[in-house]
Phi, psi and omega in degrees: 000135181288130180285152180296158175304131183235039175285132181292136169272165179301141185287150173262136182236133174232145179236130188227127181247114187248119182300149172288162175277000178192157173305140181232147173200159173236208181287339184224002182210151172236150181203156177230012180200161177229132181255132177247130176254117184255138173238131172239129182240130180249137176192141175058029182079009179237164179227125175260144179236145177215164181203166174219149168270100191219230182222163178306323184300328175302313179298317181297321178298317179303310184297312190276328187242338191251334185303314181292329180293322188280316186301131175093349177286163181278124181295342181281337185262076184294318182298320180298316180293322179300313183289328177296316178296318181299315180296326182290335180262015187303317185285346176272337193092128188277355181273170176072228185302319176302316179296320177295325178294314177298323180297314182298320179288316182300319179299320176292323180296322180292317176302317181295316185294324179293324177289324178298324181269357176063042176226156174298149186299320183298328176288328178292320177286333181102098184289138170243356176201158186265352176200163182226133178298150174237162169233130179296133186226124179181248175057045188297150180293343176279352182284150168283167175307316180298318175298311180307307186292317182298317180294307183295319179295326177298319176296311181302320181287339179274003173098009176273122195276354183221133178226153182230143178235153175277143171227174170109346182289313182229085186309320182299328185263354183295323178302320177298313177302321177293323175298317178301319180294317180297319177299324182284328184267348181083183184273345185280320185286146173281142177246124180251153170228146181227115184270350184047042174072022188277339187265154163280165189301304183291329173295319177295322181293317178298317183287336178296327179284326177294321180289324180298332177297338175258014176075023176293129183255345189221121178244101187268136179039060178296329173231174180307141181293346174280343182269080185291321175298323177293318177296321180295320178301314179299316179302318182288325192249354177297159178304148175305138178088357179257121182263140178260131183230148177189169177132352187297336183268014179287131177248341178214171188293329178302316181299311184289325176298315180297323178294317181292317182296325182281353181066034190277340187224154169274330177225128179267144176250145174216152184230114181295347175275354183232324195265026177098025174078195179299323177304308183290329180295318179288336171292320174296322180297324176292319176298321175297324177297315186294325181267356179072032185241135181287159182239133172244132177281131182265116172063194181038064185300322182294328181281326185275347188302315182289305181297330177294329178279350177256357180262117181299327180280354187297128179257310182196173177239139173287119180268075194280136188305308184300313184288323173303314181295317182291317185293326178287327181289318194250356182227140171269150177091007178283124186273159171264146176302142174238121182058032179080010182230151175258134181246114174302141179277107183280359177275350186242135181285161182065211180287346173084011179237153178226136185285139178264085190297321183296321182285335182278339189310321183295342181257000187285139177233000000 
C-alpha cells in the first residue's frame, strides 16, 4: 500500500517562560524561571511535537533560519533534514542556540515519524529495555536545610533509589549539607552531588573524600566540564566507588568523543534538548558503546524516556525538579515513576505525550 504524502509543513513554534516554584541556584548560576521552546510539525495527517529547554532566541532562530529548510521535506527522512539544518546554521556556529534549535526540531521529527508509522517511539528506535531508572534531582543551594531534606527524602520514600543535590555555592558548608542530606534519606538510597564546575581541582579532590564519608557515589562536574585534565585527575584519584560524571553541555559529537578519548568520566551525560535531538543522543549512545562507558540522560525526563530505553549504554535519566514540574503541567501522557523507573506507554504512538495549549497560554512569550 502506498503511504500517504508525508511532506513537512512549516513548523509551528511556541516559547513559554515558566516561573520556578521557589528561588533556585547551583554552584555557579541562579535562576527564577525556565523557558521551553516547543516545535510542532505536521505531515501526512499527523502532528509531531518536540521541545528544548532553551531561550526565546532559539525559537526565533527556528522561525527565521530553519523553517524554510524544513518545509516540503519528507518527514520520514530525518537524517536528511537534520543535515540540512546543520548546513543552514554553518555561519552561526552549530553549538549553543543553533544546536538547541536543531534539537527541538529533531525531537518533533522523531515523534512525527513514529506517529506516521503508528508505533511507540521506543519501538521505532529499537527497545533494549522496557523501563529506565531515574534519579531525583534538585537540592538547590538556595534551599534551606528543611527544603533540601524534605525534597530528597520525598523521592527516596517514593521508591526512587538515587537522589542528587547541588553543591559548590559555599564549599566550606558543603560537607555539612551533604551530611544533612544523608541523614534525611537514610542509608539505602544512593546520594549524588553536582558542583556544576564550581570547584578548583585540589578543592574538588579534598571535598570528594569528605563526601565519600557520607556515601556519595556520584560527583558531577567537580570542575569545569571544559577541564578534561582536571576531570581525569578527579576520576583517577577520587575515593573508590565514587564516579565522576559530565557531558550535559555537549552540543556535538566532537565534544563527546574528546571527553571519552581523554578518559575524563566514569559516566557520560547527554541531553537531547541540546546535543542535536534524539538523533544526536543516539549517536552519543553509540560512542558510549564503543568506549564501554555508560550514558546518563540529562533532565527532560518525558523526552528522554523512549530513547533511553533504546540506548544499550543507557543507565538512568535525571528526574529534574523543574522539568518534571513543567512536563506534568503542560503535557498530557507524562508518566510517574514506578519502582523508581519510567515505563514508556506502548499503547500510544510516538513519544506518547501531547501539549496542553490552553494550560500553557499564560506562560507564552
